[in-house]
N, C-alpha and C positions, 0 to 999 in steps of 0.2 A: 647240343640239346641238354646233356647231363649237367653242363656248367650252368645253364639257365635254370634248370630245375633246382640245383643246389642254391643258386642265388635267391630264388623265390622262397625257398624253405627257411633260410636264415635271416632274411632282411627284416621281418617284423621283430624278431628277437633282438637283432642288432640295434634297432631304433630304441627299444626300451633300455638296453644297456648303455646307449650313448649318453644318456643323462644320469643313469645310476652310477656308472664307474667314476665319472668326474666328481659326483657328489661324495662318494666314498673317499676319494683322494683328497678332496678339499678339507675334510676333517683333520687331516694330518699336517696341513700347512700352518706355519706359524702365523700368528695374528698380524704381525707387521709386514709379512710378505705379500703385499697387495698385487704385485705384478704377476706372480705365479698363480695366485687365486683367480685373478681376472683372466689370465690365459686359459686356465681350465674351464672357467665358466663359459667364455666365449667360444672356445673350441668345441665343447659339448653341444652348445646351442646351435652353432652353425652346422656341425656335422649332422645333428638330428634333422635340421631343416633340409639339408641336401638329400638325405636318405628318404625323407618324406616326399620330396619332389619326385624322386624316382618311383616311389610307391604310387603317387597320384597318376603319373603317366602310365604305369603298367596297369593299374586297376581300370582306368578310363578306357583302355584298349583291350580289356578282357583277360589280362593275366591274373593268375591265382597265386596269392602270397599267403603262406601259412607256415608258422612254426609250431611244432607239436612236441611236447615233452611228457612222457609217461612217468608219473611219480609213484603209481601203484596200479595194480590191475583194476581197470575201469575208471581210473582217475587220470585224466589228461589235462595238462595245461596247454591251452590252444590260443595262439595269437593269429588272428585272421584279418585280412584287409578286405573290406567291401565299401560300397558307396557311403553308408552311414558312418562307418569308422573313419573314412577319409575326411568327412566334415569336421569331426571332433579332433582328430589327430593333427590336421592342418592348423586348425585354430590354436591348439595347444603349442605346437612347435613355433609358429610365427610369433605368438604373444609371449612365449617363454624368452625368445631372443630379445624382444623389445623390453620386457620386464627386467631381464638381466641387466641391460644397459641402464635402465632407470634405477634399479636397486643399487648398482655400483655407485652411481652418483648420489643417491639418497643416503646411503650408509657410509659415505666416504670417511667420516671421522667417528663412527660408532664402534662400540666394543662388540666382541663376540661375532665378528663377521664370518670367520671360518665355520662356526657352528651354524649360523644363519644360512649361508650359501650351500652348506652340505645338506641340510634338511630341505632347503629350497629345491635342490636338484632331485632329491629322492621323491619329493612331492610331485614334481613334473614327471618323473619316471613312472610313478603310480598312475598318474592321469593318462599318460600314453598307454599304459597297460590296460586301463579301463576302456580306452577308445578302441584298442585292437583286440580285446577279449573275444574269443570265438565261442565260448560256452559260459554257462552260468557260474561254474566253479572258478574259472579264471577271473571272471568279473568280481566275484565276492572276495577273492584273495587280494587283488589290487585295491578294491574298495576299502578294505580294512587297513592296508598299508597306507593309503592316503589319509585315513583318520589319524593314525599314529604319527605320520610325518608332518602333518599340519599343526599338531598341538604345540611343538616347540616354537613354531613361527608366530603363532598367536601370542604365546607367552614371552616372546623374545625380549621385550624391554625389561621384564623382571619386576615391574612395579606391582603394587597390590591390585590395581585395576586390571593390569595385563594378566596376572595370575588368576584372578577371579574369572575374567572373560574366557581364558583358556580352559579352566575347569568346567565352566558351563558348556562350552563347545564340546569338550570331551564327554561329558555326561550325556548330552543329547545324541552325539554321533555314535558312541559305543552302544547305547540302548537301541538306536536304529540299526546298527550292525548286527546286533543279536537277533532282532526281528527278521532281518534279511537272511541271516544264516539259517534260522529255523524254517523260514519259508522255502529256501533253496534245498535244504535236506529233505523236507516233507515232499517237495515236488520230485526230487530224485527218487525217493522211495516208491513213487507211483509210476514213474516213466523211465527210470534209468538215467544215464547221462543226458543232460539238457544242453544240446548245442543250439547256437543261434542260427535259425534257418529262415529263409524267406517265407513269409506268410505264416510263420509259427510252426510249432511242433505238436501242439495239443488239440488241433481241430478234430482229430479222429478219436478222441477219448470218449468212452461210453458215458451215457447220460447219468448212470448211478455215481460217477465220480465228479459230476459237476459241482455239487455242494462243497466238496473238498477243494476243487480248483478255485472256487470263489474265495474260500478261506485263505488259500495260499496267496492269491492275488492281493488280498487285504494285508497280509503280512509283508509281502514284497513292497507294496505301496507304502506301508508304514516305514519300512527300513529305508527306502529310497526317498520318501517324502521328507525325512529329516534333513538330508543334505540339500534337497531341492527347495527347502524352506516353505513347504505347504503349510498353511494354517491348519491346526494350531501347533505344528512341529517346528516353527520358525524361530523360537525364542532365543536360540544361540546366536543368530546372525547379527542383530544389532549389538549384542554384547561383545562380539569379536572385533568391533571397530576400534578397540584399543590397540590393535596390532599396527605396525608400521604400514605406510601407504603401499609399498610393493606387495605386502601380504594381503591387504584388503583388495588390491587389484587382482591378485591371483585367486583369492577366495571367490570373488564375485564374477569374474569374467572367464576364468579358465578351469579352475580345479574343482572346488568342493561343490558349489551349487550346480555347476554345469554337469558334474559327475552324477548327481542325483537325478537331474532332468534327463540326461542321456540314458540312465538306467531305466527310467520309466518308459522311455521310447523303446528300448530294447525289449522290455517285458511285453509291452503291448503288441509290437509288430513281429518280433522274432522268437518269442516264447509262446504267447497265446495266439498270435495272429489277430489282426484288427477286426476281422469279420467274426471270428469266434468270440473274441472279447465283447463285441457288441451283442451277440446272441445271449451271453451270460449276464448282460446288463451292467458290465463293468465300465464301459465307456461313459455311461450316464454318471456313475459315481465319480469317475475321474474328472469329468467336465464340471460337475458341481464343485468339487474340491478346488479345481484350478480357478474357477470363476470367483469363488469366495476369496481366494488368496489374492487374485488380481485386484479386486476392489478394496479389500482390507489393507493390503500393502500400500495402495495409493492414498487411501484416507489417512493412514498413519504417517505417511511421508509429509502430508500437509502440516502436521503439528510439530515437526522436528526443526529446532533451530540449529542443532549441530549439523554441519554440512555432510560429514560422513554418515551420520545416522539417517539423514534424509535420503542419501544415496542407497543406504542399506535397505530401507523399506521400499525404495524404488526397485531394488533387486528382487525382493520378496514378490512384488507384483509382476515384474517383467519376465522373470524366469518361468512363471506359470503359463505364459503364452505358449511355451513349448508343449507343456502337458495339455493345454487346451486344444492345440492343433492335433495332438494324438487322440483326443477324445471325440473328435468329429469324424464320422465315417465318410471318407471320400478323399480322392487324391489331391485336390486343390488345397484343402485344409492341411493335409500332410505336408505339402510343400511349404505352406506358411509356417507351420511349427518347426520344421527341420531347418529352414533358412534362418529362422530366428535364433537357432542354436549358435550360429556364427554372428549374426548381426547384433544380438544383445551383447555378445562378448566384446566386440570391438568398440561398441558405443560405451559400454559400462567401464571398460578399462581406461578409455579416454577420460571419463568423468573422474575416476579415482586418481589417475595420474595428476589431473589438474588440481584436485582437492589436496593432494600431497604437496604440490608446488606452492599453493597458497599458504599451507601450514609451514612448510620448510623455509620459504622466502620471507613471508610477512608475518608469520604467527597467526594467520587468520584460520580459525577453526569453525566459526559459526556463520550462518547466513546473515545474521544481523551485523556482522563485521565486514560485509562485502561491498559496502558503498564505494563506488569509484574504482574498484579493483581492476576493471578493464583498462583504465588509463595507465595504471602502474604496470600491469602485466597483460598487454594486449594479445600476444600470441597464445598464451595459456588460456585467456578468456575466450579467444576466438575458437580454440579447440573445444573448450567446455560448451560453448554455444552450439557447435555442430553436434556434439554428443547429446545435449539436452533436446535440441529440436528433433533429432533422430528418434529419441525416446518418445517424444510426443507423437511422432508419425508424420512430420512435415516432409513433403517431397522436395528434392529427389534423394534425400538421405536414406540409408539402409533400412531404418525402422519403418518407413512408409511401405516398403516392399513386403515386409512381414505382415503388417496389419492388412494390407490390401488382399493378400492371398488368404489370410484367415477369414476376412469378411466374405470373399467370394466363395470360399469353401463352406462357410456357414449357410449361405444362400443355396449352394448346390445340394447340401444335405438336408435342407428344410429346417435347419436349426436357427431360426431367426432371432431367438433370444440371445445368441452369441453376439449379434450386432449391437444389442443394447449394452452388453458387457464391454465390448470394444469402444463404443461411444462414450460410456461413463468413464472408462479407464483413460481415454484420450483427454477428456475434459479435466480429469483429476491430474493427469500428467502435466497438462498446461498449468494447472493451479499451483503445483509445487515447483515447476521449473521456470516459468516466465517471470515471477517476482525476483528470482535470483538474477536473471539476465537483465531485468530492469535496474536493479540495484547496482550491478556490476558496470553497466554501460552508461547509465543516465543520471545516477546520483553523484553528487560531488564527493571526492575522496576526503578522508579525515586528515587532520593536521599531522598525525603520526599513526603508524600501523602498530598493532599489538606487540609485535616483536620482530622487527625487520632485521634481516641478515644481509651483510654486505659481502657479496661474492666477487671474486676476481673474474669477471665475465663482461663482455661487451653487450650481452643480451640481458633480458630481464631477470634471469636466474641462470644457474649452471646449465651448460649445454646438455649434459647427460640427463637433466630433469626436463628440459624444454622440448627437445626433439622427439622423444617417445610419444607424448600426447599429440604433437603436431602430426606425426606420422600416422597414428591410429585414427585421428580425425580425418585425415586424407583418405584412409581406408574406408571410413564410414561413407564418404561421398562417392568414392569409386565403386563400392559395392552397390550403391543405389543407382548411379548413373550408368554403370556397365553391367547391370543385373542380367542382361540377356547374352553376355559374352561367353564364349567357351571357357570352361573350367571355373566359372563364377560359382559362388555358394548356391545361387538359385538353380544353376544347371545341375549341380550335384543333388540338391533337394528334389529336383524333378526326376532324376534317375532313381532315387530312393522310392518316390511315389509310384513310379512305373513298376519297380520291382515288387512292391508290397501289394499292388492291386492287379498285377499281371497284365498291364496295358502298355 
């Protein structure tokens, strides 16, 4: 029994360290020592995934995993595993492994790879820390580490555009971090330590404190909304597309934007409690912000010729489905928002992997350059097609499941206006994805591509670039087809809804 208790007390901390320690060691590796760097990358990613697998099994059957470190009286760093953290930490660990393989292939002949993979691992460690944070203090610390660790990745290429994009990213996220810190300190001054607790910790607060709690929520939403790319706090995201494709994939599918959306979910459900937040009128505010962002991002995506920028504005829109689910009072909408945390990640990383393949293999960076690309790169384009159709919400791909539950949740809550938002978003999604698919599959290819690279591969591009998007596209299909299976994202989202609504 003691051995098991010790095991459950150090496993969450070990998961964070399993990516942090390899990252620290990678900085020390000589640039030309590819084998050792790859070994550290892959060892850390696989070890993390194995430990997360143990964590999933234990949490599903009721075990309590918590690492607690007291840094000062009343200040505890807490890493705690629950159903919500399992969704995010599983997504992070699976996609970290896939992105590591992709990045090794993508950056095969690039300079400064040790620096890149060092910060890459620290970024993932911070994301895992956010996922497992058991209180607001721990969340804020890892949230700020993520900001600083991601900056060198955005600036990696060192070009004027990369430096400018990184500075814009840092300005937005540091300002957001300040707002988040002020809100967290203000809240702690009212309540003491703020642990993440089922159904929230604030519902019993006296009425005279409600105006302050509303102000605190606005600060927290401001701080989290920057990374979640809520309009008008989204300006950094399209500018960060100057980063290499593995970084774009990480930003949009796993780390930064997902950390902001996850933080909003934590604040609504585990700090305020969804019913208390509704009483304060905060869910209406969040729903309006999410809806405006969903429509705005989709409209802006229609106007972008740059493929990565079109995908960036798609992210602005799609990530806000998570916040929209949190803003609708009812368990079914909660399921839709929570499952989209995972579904959006696997669909969007597929699309960015494919965009990177087009750029790296053919020099194709724009939608206008994609005529006939499906004939030259059929597997990549098939993966892109799955991801795009999933974003539109075509069954049986994962995105359909998210939209279905959000729509049912809106009907359950009597929020029929949400159906209009979902319908408009779906039409706009089709408007900016279907023309790409038509050009890729049905238009004749050009006589020559903008900048075609000849790789020593029997496939359409290097295997390390091809198989990650094929794998994640398969996950998009599996998550939709087997949504009702045990341990599926939908199953975990259902557990979260039951926990938050006591049913």
